[in-house]
Backbone as numpy.savetxt, mean C-alpha at the origin, in Angstrom:
# Nx Ny Nz CAx CAy CAz Cx Cy Cz
52.28 -2.85 37.65 50.92 -3.14 37.20 50.21 -1.88 36.72
50.45 -0.78 37.41 49.84 0.48 37.01 50.33 0.91 35.64
51.60 0.71 35.35 52.17 1.10 34.06 51.55 0.29 32.94
51.27 -0.98 33.17 50.64 -1.82 32.15 49.26 -1.31 31.81
48.46 -0.98 32.79 47.12 -0.45 32.56 47.17 0.83 31.74
48.11 1.72 32.03 48.19 2.97 31.31 48.57 2.76 29.86
49.46 1.76 29.58 49.85 1.51 28.19 48.71 0.94 27.36
47.78 0.17 27.98 46.67 -0.44 27.27 45.41 0.40 27.26
45.39 1.51 27.96 44.18 2.32 28.06 43.69 2.83 26.70
44.53 3.35 25.79 44.02 3.79 24.47 43.37 2.67 23.68
43.94 1.44 23.78 43.34 0.31 23.06 41.97 -0.03 23.60
41.81 0.02 24.91 40.51 -0.26 25.53 39.48 0.75 25.08
39.86 2.02 25.06 38.94 3.08 24.63 38.54 2.88 23.18
39.49 2.48 22.33 39.21 2.25 20.91 38.22 1.12 20.73
38.41 0.02 21.48 37.50 -1.12 21.39 36.09 -0.73 21.80
35.98 0.03 22.90 34.66 0.46 23.38 33.99 1.34 22.33
34.75 2.23 21.70 34.19 3.13 20.69 33.68 2.35 19.49
34.45 1.35 19.05 34.03 0.54 17.90 32.77 -0.24 18.22
32.72 -0.87 19.39 31.52 -1.63 19.79 30.30 -0.73 19.88
30.45 0.47 20.43 29.33 1.40 20.54 28.83 1.80 19.17
29.76 2.03 18.25 29.36 2.39 16.88 28.59 1.27 16.21
29.05 0.01 16.42 28.37 -1.15 15.83 26.96 -1.30 16.37
26.79 -1.14 17.67 25.47 -1.27 18.30 24.53 -0.18 17.80
25.04 1.06 17.67 24.21 2.17 17.19 23.77 1.93 15.75
24.69 1.43 14.90 24.35 1.15 13.50 23.28 0.08 13.40
23.42 -0.99 14.21 22.42 -2.06 14.19 21.06 -1.57 14.64
21.03 -0.71 15.67 19.75 -0.18 16.16 19.09 0.68 15.11
19.88 1.51 14.43 19.31 2.36 13.39 18.78 1.55 12.23
19.46 0.44 11.89 19.00 -0.42 10.78 17.67 -1.05 11.10
17.52 -1.52 12.36 16.25 -2.13 12.75 15.13 -1.09 12.73
15.41 0.11 13.20 14.37 1.14 13.26 13.96 1.59 11.87
14.89 1.55 10.92 14.59 2.08 9.59 13.54 1.27 8.87
13.33 0.01 9.25 12.35 -0.82 8.55 10.94 -0.32 8.76
10.70 0.47 9.80 9.36 0.97 10.05 9.27 2.48 9.93
10.24 3.20 10.48 10.12 4.65 10.53 10.31 5.31 9.18
11.04 4.69 8.27 11.28 5.32 6.97 10.07 5.31 6.07
8.99 4.67 6.50 7.81 4.58 5.64 6.87 5.76 5.79
7.20 6.71 6.67 6.25 7.78 6.95 6.00 8.69 5.76
7.06 9.00 4.98 6.88 9.85 3.82 7.68 9.29 2.67
7.03 9.03 1.54 7.69 8.44 0.38 7.49 9.35 -0.83
8.56 9.64 -1.51 8.45 10.41 -2.75 7.96 9.50 -3.86
7.51 10.11 -4.96 6.97 9.32 -6.07 8.02 8.38 -6.61
7.64 7.10 -6.73 8.53 6.10 -7.29 9.54 5.54 -6.32
9.63 6.03 -5.09 10.63 5.55 -4.15 10.23 4.17 -3.64
11.24 3.34 -3.38 11.00 1.96 -2.96 11.37 1.81 -1.49
10.47 1.25 -0.72 10.72 0.93 0.68 10.73 -0.58 0.81
11.85 -1.15 1.26 11.95 -2.61 1.43 12.42 -2.90 2.85
11.58 -3.47 3.70 12.03 -3.85 5.05 13.20 -4.81 4.96
14.17 -4.67 5.86 15.38 -5.48 5.80 15.09 -6.94 6.12
14.18 -7.20 7.01 13.83 -8.57 7.35 12.31 -8.67 7.42
11.76 -9.49 6.56 10.30 -9.55 6.50 9.85 -10.98 6.27
9.30 -11.60 7.30 8.80 -12.96 7.16 7.46 -13.01 6.48
6.70 -11.92 6.54 5.40 -11.84 5.86 5.17 -10.38 5.50
5.27 -10.07 4.21 5.20 -8.69 3.75 4.11 -8.51 2.71
3.77 -7.26 2.49 2.86 -6.89 1.41 3.59 -5.88 0.54
3.62 -6.14 -0.76 4.19 -5.21 -1.72 3.06 -4.40 -2.34
3.14 -3.08 -2.22 2.10 -2.19 -2.72 2.60 -1.42 -3.94
1.79 -1.37 -4.96 1.98 -0.45 -6.08 0.79 0.48 -6.08
1.03 1.75 -5.76 -0.03 2.73 -5.62 0.15 3.79 -6.70
-0.90 4.02 -7.45 -0.85 5.05 -8.50 -2.09 5.92 -8.41
-1.91 7.21 -8.65 -3.01 8.17 -8.65 -3.01 8.84 -10.03
-4.18 8.90 -10.64 -4.29 9.40 -12.01 -5.44 10.41 -12.11
-5.34 11.27 -13.12 -6.46 12.11 -13.48 -6.96 11.62 -14.84
-8.21 11.14 -14.85 -8.77 10.56 -16.06 -9.78 11.51 -16.68
-9.57 11.79 -17.97 -10.49 12.63 -18.73 -11.12 11.75 -19.81
-12.39 11.41 -19.66 -13.02 10.50 -20.64 -13.28 11.19 -21.96
-13.33 10.39 -23.02 -13.59 10.93 -24.36 -15.07 10.95 -24.69
-15.88 10.20 -23.92 -17.32 10.20 -24.14 -18.02 9.97 -22.80
-19.28 10.36 -22.69 -19.98 10.31 -21.40 -20.01 8.94 -20.74
-20.14 7.86 -21.52 -20.27 6.54 -20.93 -18.94 5.79 -20.85
-17.83 6.52 -21.04 -16.51 5.87 -21.07 -16.20 5.16 -19.76
-16.40 5.85 -18.64 -16.04 5.27 -17.35 -16.90 4.05 -17.02
-18.18 4.11 -17.35 -19.05 2.96 -17.11 -18.57 1.75 -17.90
-18.15 1.96 -19.15 -17.66 0.86 -19.98 -16.35 0.31 -19.42
-15.50 1.19 -18.88 -14.24 0.75 -18.29 -14.50 -0.16 -17.08
-15.39 0.28 -16.21 -15.69 -0.51 -15.02 -16.31 -1.84 -15.39
-17.13 -1.84 -16.42 -17.72 -3.09 -16.87 -16.65 -4.02 -17.44
-15.68 -3.46 -18.15 -14.59 -4.26 -18.71 -13.72 -4.86 -17.61
-13.58 -4.14 -16.50 -12.78 -4.62 -15.37 -13.59 -5.47 -14.40
-14.86 -5.70 -14.74 -15.76 -6.49 -13.89 -15.90 -5.88 -12.50
-16.01 -4.55 -12.43 -16.10 -3.88 -11.14 -17.40 -3.11 -10.94
-18.35 -3.23 -11.86 -19.64 -2.55 -11.66 -20.39 -3.22 -10.51
-20.88 -2.43 -9.55 -21.59 -3.02 -8.41 -22.94 -3.58 -8.83
-23.33 -4.66 -8.18 -24.63 -5.26 -8.47 -25.74 -4.35 -7.95
-26.77 -4.17 -8.74 -27.91 -3.37 -8.31 -27.75 -1.89 -8.58
-26.52 -1.42 -8.87 -26.30 0.00 -9.14 -25.42 0.14 -10.38
-25.90 -0.29 -11.54 -25.07 -0.30 -12.74 -24.66 1.08 -13.23
-25.39 2.13 -12.86 -25.08 3.48 -13.33 -24.12 4.23 -12.41
-23.83 3.67 -11.26 -22.96 4.34 -10.30 -21.50 4.07 -10.67
-20.73 5.13 -10.92 -19.35 4.95 -11.35 -18.35 5.42 -10.29
-18.80 6.21 -9.33 -17.89 6.68 -8.30 -17.83 5.69 -7.14
-16.79 5.86 -6.29 -16.65 5.00 -5.12 -15.50 4.03 -5.27
-15.46 3.03 -4.39 -14.37 2.07 -4.40 -14.86 0.67 -4.77
-13.98 -0.03 -5.46 -14.27 -1.39 -5.91 -13.00 -2.22 -5.85
-13.16 -3.52 -6.05 -12.02 -4.43 -6.06 -11.80 -4.94 -7.47
-10.55 -4.89 -7.93 -10.18 -5.45 -9.22 -9.54 -6.80 -8.97
-10.00 -7.83 -9.64 -9.48 -9.18 -9.45 -8.04 -9.26 -9.95
-7.27 -10.24 -9.44 -5.85 -10.35 -9.84 -5.63 -10.45 -11.34
-6.55 -11.09 -12.07 -6.36 -11.24 -13.51 -6.59 -9.94 -14.28
-7.20 -8.95 -13.63 -7.48 -7.67 -14.30 -6.63 -6.51 -13.76
-6.01 -6.70 -12.60 -5.37 -5.58 -11.92 -4.18 -5.01 -12.69
-3.45 -5.85 -13.41 -2.27 -5.37 -14.10 -2.59 -4.61 -15.39
-3.82 -4.71 -15.87 -4.20 -4.03 -17.11 -5.17 -2.88 -16.85
-5.38 -2.54 -15.58 -6.36 -1.51 -15.24 -6.03 -0.17 -15.89
-4.78 0.28 -15.76 -4.40 1.58 -16.32 -4.56 1.59 -17.84
-4.17 0.50 -18.49 -4.30 0.44 -19.95 -5.76 0.49 -20.39
-6.64 -0.10 -19.58 -8.07 -0.08 -19.88 -8.60 1.35 -19.85
-8.14 2.15 -18.89 -8.54 3.55 -18.83 -8.02 4.32 -20.04
-6.80 4.05 -20.45 -6.20 4.78 -21.57 -6.94 4.56 -22.88
-7.61 3.43 -23.00 -8.32 3.12 -24.23 -9.57 3.99 -24.42
-10.02 4.65 -23.33 -11.26 5.42 -23.40 -11.09 6.87 -22.96
-9.86 7.37 -22.98 -9.65 8.74 -22.57 -8.20 9.04 -22.31
-7.96 10.17 -21.65 -6.60 10.59 -21.29 -6.35 10.28 -19.83
-5.24 9.62 -19.55 -4.90 9.23 -18.19 -3.56 9.87 -17.83
-3.61 10.91 -16.97 -2.41 11.63 -16.58 -1.94 11.18 -15.20
-0.68 10.75 -15.05 -0.18 10.30 -13.75 0.07 11.47 -12.80
-0.37 11.32 -11.57 -0.12 12.32 -10.53 0.87 11.80 -9.49
0.73 10.54 -9.10 1.60 9.92 -8.11 1.84 8.47 -8.49
3.08 8.03 -8.34 3.41 6.61 -8.52 4.27 6.20 -7.33
3.78 5.27 -6.53 4.50 4.77 -5.36 4.73 3.27 -5.49
5.87 2.82 -5.02 6.09 1.39 -4.78 6.68 1.25 -3.40
6.04 0.46 -2.55 6.52 0.33 -1.17 6.15 -1.03 -0.63
6.87 -1.43 0.41 6.59 -2.70 1.08 6.42 -2.48 2.57
5.56 -3.29 3.17 5.30 -3.16 4.59 5.08 -4.54 5.18
5.36 -4.68 6.46 5.08 -5.93 7.16 3.58 -6.14 7.21
3.15 -7.35 6.93 1.72 -7.69 6.94 1.13 -7.36 8.32
0.07 -6.55 8.32 -0.57 -6.17 9.57 -0.07 -4.85 10.13
0.98 -4.27 9.53 1.51 -2.98 9.99 1.04 -1.87 9.04
0.59 -0.73 9.56 0.13 0.37 8.70 1.27 0.96 7.90
0.97 1.33 6.66 1.95 1.96 5.79 1.44 3.35 5.41
2.02 4.41 5.97 1.63 5.77 5.58 2.47 6.26 4.41
1.83 6.92 3.47 2.51 7.49 2.31 2.07 8.94 2.15
2.99 9.78 1.72 2.64 11.19 1.54 3.54 11.80 0.47
2.94 12.65 -0.35 3.69 13.38 -1.36 3.05 14.74 -1.58
3.87 15.77 -1.55 3.44 17.13 -1.85 4.20 17.59 -3.09
3.47 17.94 -4.14 4.10 18.36 -5.39 3.24 19.45 -6.03
3.66 19.88 -7.20 2.90 20.91 -7.92 1.53 20.38 -8.34
1.38 19.07 -8.42 0.10 18.47 -8.79 -0.89 18.46 -7.64
-0.39 18.61 -6.40 -1.27 18.61 -5.24 -0.64 17.89 -4.07
-1.45 17.62 -3.06 -1.01 16.90 -1.85 -1.74 15.57 -1.81
-0.97 14.50 -1.64 -1.54 13.17 -1.67 -1.09 12.39 -0.44
-2.06 11.79 0.23 -1.76 10.99 1.42 -2.54 9.68 1.35
-1.90 8.63 1.80 -2.56 7.33 1.84 -2.06 6.58 3.07
-2.96 5.86 3.72 -2.58 4.96 4.80 -3.20 3.61 4.48
-2.33 2.60 4.34 -2.74 1.27 3.93 -2.35 0.26 5.00
-3.21 -0.70 5.23 -2.92 -1.74 6.23 -3.65 -3.01 5.84
-2.89 -4.01 5.39 -3.47 -5.29 5.03 -3.51 -6.19 6.26
-4.69 -6.70 6.57 -4.85 -7.53 7.76 -5.55 -8.84 7.42
-5.19 -9.87 8.17 -5.83 -11.17 8.02 -6.93 -11.31 9.07
-8.11 -11.70 8.62 -9.25 -11.85 9.51 -9.73 -13.29 9.42
-9.51 -14.11 10.47 -9.97 -15.50 10.42 -11.49 -15.58 10.39
-12.00 -16.52 9.64 -13.44 -16.77 9.62 -13.86 -17.38 10.94
-15.01 -16.96 11.47 -15.49 -17.51 12.74 -15.83 -18.98 12.61
-16.16 -19.42 11.39 -16.51 -20.82 11.19 -15.29 -21.71 11.26
-14.15 -21.21 10.72 -12.94 -22.01 10.67 -11.85 -21.42 11.55
-12.26 -20.72 12.60 -11.30 -20.06 13.48 -10.39 -21.09 14.14
-9.10 -20.86 14.09 -8.14 -21.80 14.64 -7.91 -21.51 16.13
-7.31 -22.46 16.86 -7.09 -22.25 18.29 -6.33 -20.97 18.57
-6.66 -20.34 19.70 -6.05 -19.07 20.04 -4.55 -19.19 20.27
-4.05 -20.41 20.53 -2.63 -20.60 20.76 -1.81 -20.43 19.48
-2.47 -20.48 18.31 -1.77 -20.33 17.05 -1.46 -18.85 16.83
-0.23 -18.55 16.48 0.18 -17.17 16.30 -0.29 -16.63 14.97
-0.19 -15.31 14.84 -0.60 -14.66 13.60 0.22 -15.18 12.41
1.55 -15.28 12.58 2.40 -15.74 11.49 2.09 -17.19 11.11
1.70 -18.02 12.09 1.33 -19.40 11.79 0.06 -19.45 10.95
-0.87 -18.55 11.23 -2.09 -18.49 10.43 -1.79 -18.09 9.00
-0.90 -17.09 8.84 -0.52 -16.64 7.50 0.21 -17.75 6.76
1.09 -18.48 7.46 1.82 -19.57 6.84 0.86 -20.66 6.37
-0.14 -20.94 7.20 -1.14 -21.94 6.83 -1.90 -21.51 5.58
-2.20 -20.20 5.49 -2.91 -19.69 4.32 -2.07 -19.82 3.06
-0.77 -19.51 3.17 0.10 -19.56 1.99 0.29 -20.99 1.50
0.32 -21.96 2.41 0.49 -23.35 2.02 -0.72 -23.89 1.28
-1.86 -23.25 1.53 -3.10 -23.69 0.88 -3.61 -22.65 -0.11
-2.67 -21.90 -0.72 -3.05 -20.81 -1.61 -3.87 -21.30 -2.79
-3.63 -22.54 -3.23 -4.36 -23.07 -4.38 -5.64 -23.79 -3.98
-5.92 -23.81 -2.70 -7.09 -24.51 -2.20 -8.23 -23.52 -2.01
-9.38 -23.76 -2.61 -10.51 -22.83 -2.52 -10.96 -22.64 -1.09
-10.75 -23.67 -0.22 -11.21 -23.57 1.17 -10.35 -22.61 1.99
-9.16 -22.24 1.49 -8.28 -21.39 2.28 -8.90 -20.02 2.51
-9.67 -19.50 1.54 -10.28 -18.19 1.71 -11.36 -18.20 2.77
-11.91 -19.38 3.07 -12.91 -19.46 4.11 -12.26 -19.54 5.49
-10.96 -19.87 5.55 -10.26 -19.95 6.82 -9.74 -18.57 7.24
-9.09 -17.88 6.31 -8.54 -16.56 6.58 -8.82 -15.65 5.40
-9.40 -14.50 5.66 -9.66 -13.52 4.62 -8.76 -12.32 4.84
-8.29 -11.72 3.76 -7.38 -10.58 3.84 -8.10 -9.31 3.43
-8.12 -8.36 4.34 -8.80 -7.08 4.12 -7.76 -5.97 4.06
-8.00 -5.03 3.16 -7.18 -3.83 3.08 -7.93 -2.68 3.73
-7.41 -2.21 4.84 -7.93 -0.99 5.46 -7.22 0.19 4.78
-7.97 1.17 4.31 -7.36 2.23 3.55 -7.95 3.59 3.90
-7.12 4.60 3.72 -7.53 5.99 3.84 -6.79 6.76 2.76
-7.53 7.36 1.84 -6.94 8.05 0.69 -7.39 9.51 0.70
-6.44 10.43 0.62 -6.75 11.86 0.63 -5.95 12.55 -0.47
-6.63 13.35 -1.26 -5.96 14.13 -2.30 -6.45 15.56 -2.25
-5.51 16.50 -2.24 -5.84 17.91 -2.30 -5.30 18.50 -3.59
-6.19 18.82 -4.51 -5.78 19.30 -5.83 -6.01 20.80 -5.94
-5.04 21.54 -6.46 -5.21 22.99 -6.60 -6.35 23.34 -7.54
-7.19 24.27 -7.11 -8.35 24.68 -7.92 -7.92 25.53 -9.10
-7.02 26.48 -8.84 -6.54 27.35 -9.91 -5.09 27.70 -9.67
-4.41 28.17 -10.69 -3.00 28.50 -10.59 -2.78 29.63 -9.59
-2.02 29.34 -8.54 -1.68 30.35 -7.56 -2.82 30.75 -6.64
-3.95 30.03 -6.68 -5.09 30.40 -5.86 -4.90 30.02 -4.39
-4.06 28.99 -4.16 -3.85 28.53 -2.79 -5.02 27.75 -2.24
-6.02 27.46 -3.06 -7.20 26.72 -2.62 -7.16 25.32 -3.22
-7.44 24.32 -2.41 -7.40 22.94 -2.85 -8.80 22.32 -2.87
-9.03 21.48 -3.84 -10.26 20.70 -3.91 -9.93 19.34 -3.30
-10.55 19.03 -2.16 -10.20 17.84 -1.39 -11.11 16.67 -1.76
-10.49 15.53 -2.03 -11.23 14.29 -2.25 -10.66 13.24 -1.29
-11.52 12.64 -0.48 -11.04 11.65 0.49 -11.98 10.45 0.51
-11.39 9.30 0.78 -12.15 8.06 0.88 -11.48 7.17 1.92
-12.27 6.36 2.58 -11.72 5.41 3.55 -12.66 4.23 3.66
-12.12 3.13 4.15 -12.95 1.94 4.31 -12.12 0.68 4.42
-12.77 -0.45 4.17 -12.10 -1.75 4.23 -12.65 -2.62 3.12
-11.75 -3.22 2.33 -12.16 -4.04 1.21 -11.43 -5.37 1.25
-12.12 -6.41 0.83 -11.54 -7.74 0.75 -10.69 -7.82 -0.52
-9.38 -8.01 -0.36 -8.45 -8.03 -1.48 -7.74 -9.37 -1.53
-7.82 -10.06 -2.67 -7.07 -11.30 -2.85 -5.64 -10.99 -3.26
-4.77 -11.98 -3.08 -3.36 -11.81 -3.45 -3.25 -11.44 -4.93
-2.61 -10.30 -5.21 -2.45 -9.84 -6.58 -3.58 -8.95 -7.07
-4.61 -8.77 -6.26 -5.73 -7.92 -6.62 -5.44 -6.46 -6.35
-6.43 -5.61 -6.58 -6.21 -4.17 -6.42 -7.48 -3.48 -5.96
-7.29 -2.39 -5.25 -8.37 -1.49 -4.88 -8.46 -0.40 -5.94
-9.66 -0.16 -6.45 -9.91 0.93 -7.39 -10.81 1.94 -6.72
-10.38 3.20 -6.68 -11.17 4.27 -6.09 -11.34 5.39 -7.10
-12.58 5.82 -7.32 -12.89 6.83 -8.34 -13.66 7.97 -7.70
-13.19 9.20 -7.93 -13.88 10.40 -7.45 -14.04 11.38 -8.60
-15.26 11.91 -8.76 -15.51 12.89 -9.81 -14.92 14.24 -9.42
-14.21 14.85 -10.36 -13.63 16.19 -10.16 -14.05 17.04 -11.35
-15.26 17.58 -11.32 -15.78 18.33 -12.46 -16.09 17.40 -13.61
-15.46 17.63 -14.75 -15.67 16.75 -15.90 -14.57 15.69 -16.01
-13.78 15.55 -14.95 -12.71 14.56 -14.91 -12.90 13.66 -13.69
-12.04 12.66 -13.57 -12.13 11.72 -12.45 -10.74 11.48 -11.85
-10.70 11.54 -10.52 -9.48 11.19 -9.80 -9.52 9.69 -9.54
-8.49 8.98 -9.98 -8.49 7.52 -9.92 -7.29 7.04 -9.09
-7.59 6.23 -8.06 -6.55 5.57 -7.27 -6.57 4.09 -7.63
-5.39 3.51 -7.85 -5.25 2.06 -8.03 -4.22 1.58 -7.04
-4.63 0.72 -6.10 -3.74 0.19 -5.06 -3.61 -1.31 -5.28
-2.49 -1.73 -5.84 -2.24 -3.14 -6.13 -1.47 -3.75 -4.97
-1.90 -4.91 -4.48 -1.28 -5.54 -3.31 -0.88 -6.98 -3.63
0.35 -7.31 -3.30 0.87 -8.66 -3.49 1.54 -9.12 -2.21
1.19 -10.31 -1.74 1.81 -10.86 -0.53 3.08 -11.60 -0.95
4.17 -11.33 -0.25 5.43 -11.94 -0.64 6.16 -12.53 0.57
7.03 -13.49 0.28 8.01 -14.00 1.26 7.36 -14.60 2.49
6.16 -15.20 2.35 5.54 -15.85 3.51 6.29 -17.12 3.87
């Protein structure tokens, strides 16, 4: 009996090694769906391996140089993003409706020069924060995005209903106007850009914004900051997928 055990011992060790390798690979795959989102290079795609409710983000940062003083005001008016009561205010954050979000960059190009600084495409689980960071010769750019569903107190569903069930209910009634009164989707955001003041100066001009905006499926967040005679423009397009 002892001789039999000794002859099979290498095979047992091999099986254990293979199983351990398989378990380690599976654990790393599960962890990668969240941990790999901490730093993304420009244009890199992050796709969670399993996502029952995800948000696809297209984030772009631009430097806009207008051709005339009222160019930016006309752009915002064309995108239907001028705030009520403050028609002359062009800085700050606004929401671009889904029908205008895909043409936002082209609208800027029609009234000036639009230079790309950062282009990101990433996906995150709905309700999970997505941190993005890029350091390049153009500057340092950081963003933290988190799309969350907030039930209306008037149409609040029983507490026994899970978050995913609420999202599923919203997606089934996407064409129903009453669905927005049941669950509203807010984008919590934090945007930071550090732009070099001069060549080799080592000094950065910091522009930061944060807040929460109501974003419909396919809509976008527009953030504008004045930088001298130019404007730093963030466009954060959000699409809910695979609900």
